[in-house]
N, C-alpha and C positions, 0 to 999 in steps of 0.2 A: 599701361599696365593691364594685363588680361584680367577680365572680371567674369564672374559667374552670374548670369542674368536670367530671370524668368520673365516671359511675356505671356500674359493671360488674355485670351480673346484674339482671334485671328480674323478680324474684319480687315478692311483696307488699311486702317491705321496700324493695327497690330502687326500685320504682315510687313508693312513698310519698316516699322521699328525692328522687328525680329531679323529681317534680312540685312538691314543696314548694320546692325550690331554684329551679326555673324560675319559679314564681309569685312568688318573692321578687326576681326580676330578674337572676338570674345566668345565664350561658351554660352550658348543660348538654348534654354529649354522653352519650347513653345507649347502652350496648352490651350485646347479648345474642346467643347463637347461635340462638335461636328467632325465626324470622321473624315469627310471629304476635304475639309479645310486642313486638317492635320496631314493628310496624305500629300496634298498639293505643296506644302511647305517643307516636308520632311527632308528633302535633298538639299535644302538651303540653310538649315540650321544644325546645331550639334545634336539636339534631340527634339522630337515632336511627339506629343502624347495626347491621346483622346482621354479626357478626364473632366470631372466636375470640380471646378476650383472653389465651389461653395461648400464642399464637403471637407470638414476638418481632418478626418482620418485619411482621406486621399492626399491632402497636402502634407500631412506628417509622413506618409509612406514615401512621398517624393523627396523628402528631406529638404523642404524649402528653407529651413533655418540655416542651412549651409551655404545659401546663395548670398551674394553681396547686395544685389538689387532685385526688386520685383516691380514689374510694370503691369498695372491692371488697365488693359486697353479695351475693356468691354464697352460697347456703345450704348444701345438703347435699353438694355436690361439693367436698369438702375439698381434694383434690389440685389442682383448678382454682383454688380460692381461694388456696392457697399459691403456686402457680406464677405466677398473675397478680400477686400482691403482690411476689414476687421480681423479676419483669420490670419492673414499674413503678418500683421503686427503682433497678434497674440502669440504666434508661433516663433517669433523672434527674428523676422527679417529686418535687418538694420535700416534699410532705406526703401521706402515704397512710393512709387510714382503712380498716380491714378488719373485716368482721363475723366473729365466731366463734360456733360452735354450743355449745362447752363449754370448760372450763378448759384441756384438753390442746390443742385447736385454737388457743385464744388464746395459749397459751404458745409454740407453734410460730410463730405470726404475729409475736409480739414478737421472737423470736430472729432471724427473717429480715429484720427491719427495719421492720415496720409502725410508723408514728408514733403511731397510736391504734387500739386494739382495742375494739370494742363488742360487747356481748352483747344483741342487740335483736331484737324481733319487729316486726310491722307497726305497732303502736300507738306504737313508739318512733321511727318515722321522722321525724316532724316535729321532735321534740326534738333528735335527732342532726343534722338538717339545720341547725338554728340553731347547734349546736356546731361545725359545719364553718366557718361564716362568722364565728363569734366564737371563734376558736381559743384566745385567752387566758382564756376563761371556763371554769371547771371544772364548772359546772352552769347550766342555763337552764330557765325555765318560762314558757311563753307564757300570758298572761292575757287577751289580746285580739289580733285580727289586727294584726300589725306592732308589737306592744308586749309587753314581757316583763320578767322579773326575772332577773338574772344574779348569779352568785357569782364574785367576782374577788379573787385574791390580789395585793396591790399590788407592783409592781416596786420595786427599791431606790431608783431615782432620785426616787420620790415621797415617800420617808420624810423626815419633818421638815417637810413642807408641810401647810398647813391645807386642809380640804376646799374652802373658797371659793377659795383661790389656785390649786388644781388645776383648778377650773372646774366643780365639782359644784353641784347645786342647780338647780331648775327655771328660775331666772333666770341661771344661770351659763353659761359657754361651751358646755358640752355638753348642757344641759337634761336632766340625768340626776339623779335623786334618790338619796340614800344612805339606805336604809331602816334599816340597822343595821351595826355594826362588831363582828366577832368578834375579840377580842384575848385569845388564850389561853383561859382559862376565863371571862373577862369578856365580857359581851354589852352593847353600848351601843345602845339602841334610839333611832331617829330622832336621831342625833347632830347637834349644832349645826354650822353651817358653819365655826365657829372651831376645831373639833376638829382636832388635829394628828395626822397619820398616823404610826404607829409600825411598826417592823420586824415583818414577818410578819402584819400586819393582814389580815383577810379582809373585804371589803366586799360587802354585798348591795345591788345597784343596780337601779333601776327606770327604764325609759325606752323610747323607740321603738327598734326594731331598728336603724334607720339611724344614730341618734345613738350608740347603744352601739358599733356596729361602727366608726364613724368615730373615736370616742374611743379605743377599744382599738387600732386600727391606728396612731394617732399615738403612743400610749404605747409600743407595740412598736418603732416606729422610733426613738424616743428611747432605749429600752433597748438597742437594737442599737448605738447610737453610744457607749455607755458603755465 
């Protein structure tokens, strides 16, 4: 599912995130105070704007409340990172991801309302980008362009259903394979499609990013109805 995403801070990490998300087909608004950084990325994202993301009136004018996700990728400027995060939540951005330099920085970001705090450098950009669009996934590993492996804790409404009934399997509704199930201390490798899902099962799934995202979006919608 195509998402509207803001990336604030165009250091190496922010650039990696913004370009990966844009290449995956999402609408990306990249923001930085440095005009050169904005110009360098302009052709690789939907929109790139030179702006001060610590200014509430600027964020209002940009309509940040209309975006699905905001990522505060600011590095060393901790004060700017914190203020941007506060303003994004205040202005109604549903899901805010913020980069932290250390545990103290991360603790502050969590306390002021960041929905997800990441401790990441440039090489983590691609991984976090997939975590943005696969929010219900606790971990993700790309194995080929557009294809990956995801770790997923099953929601309550799937408990008691078999893997086949849920739609898993390459010939199933989602065309997503279940590589293994972690059930407490037990690990079930390549479970049969008749395997019944139990409370607190953790599934390791493999499939295309599009299929994984579509599946998880529907699961979340069903979970919200409960």
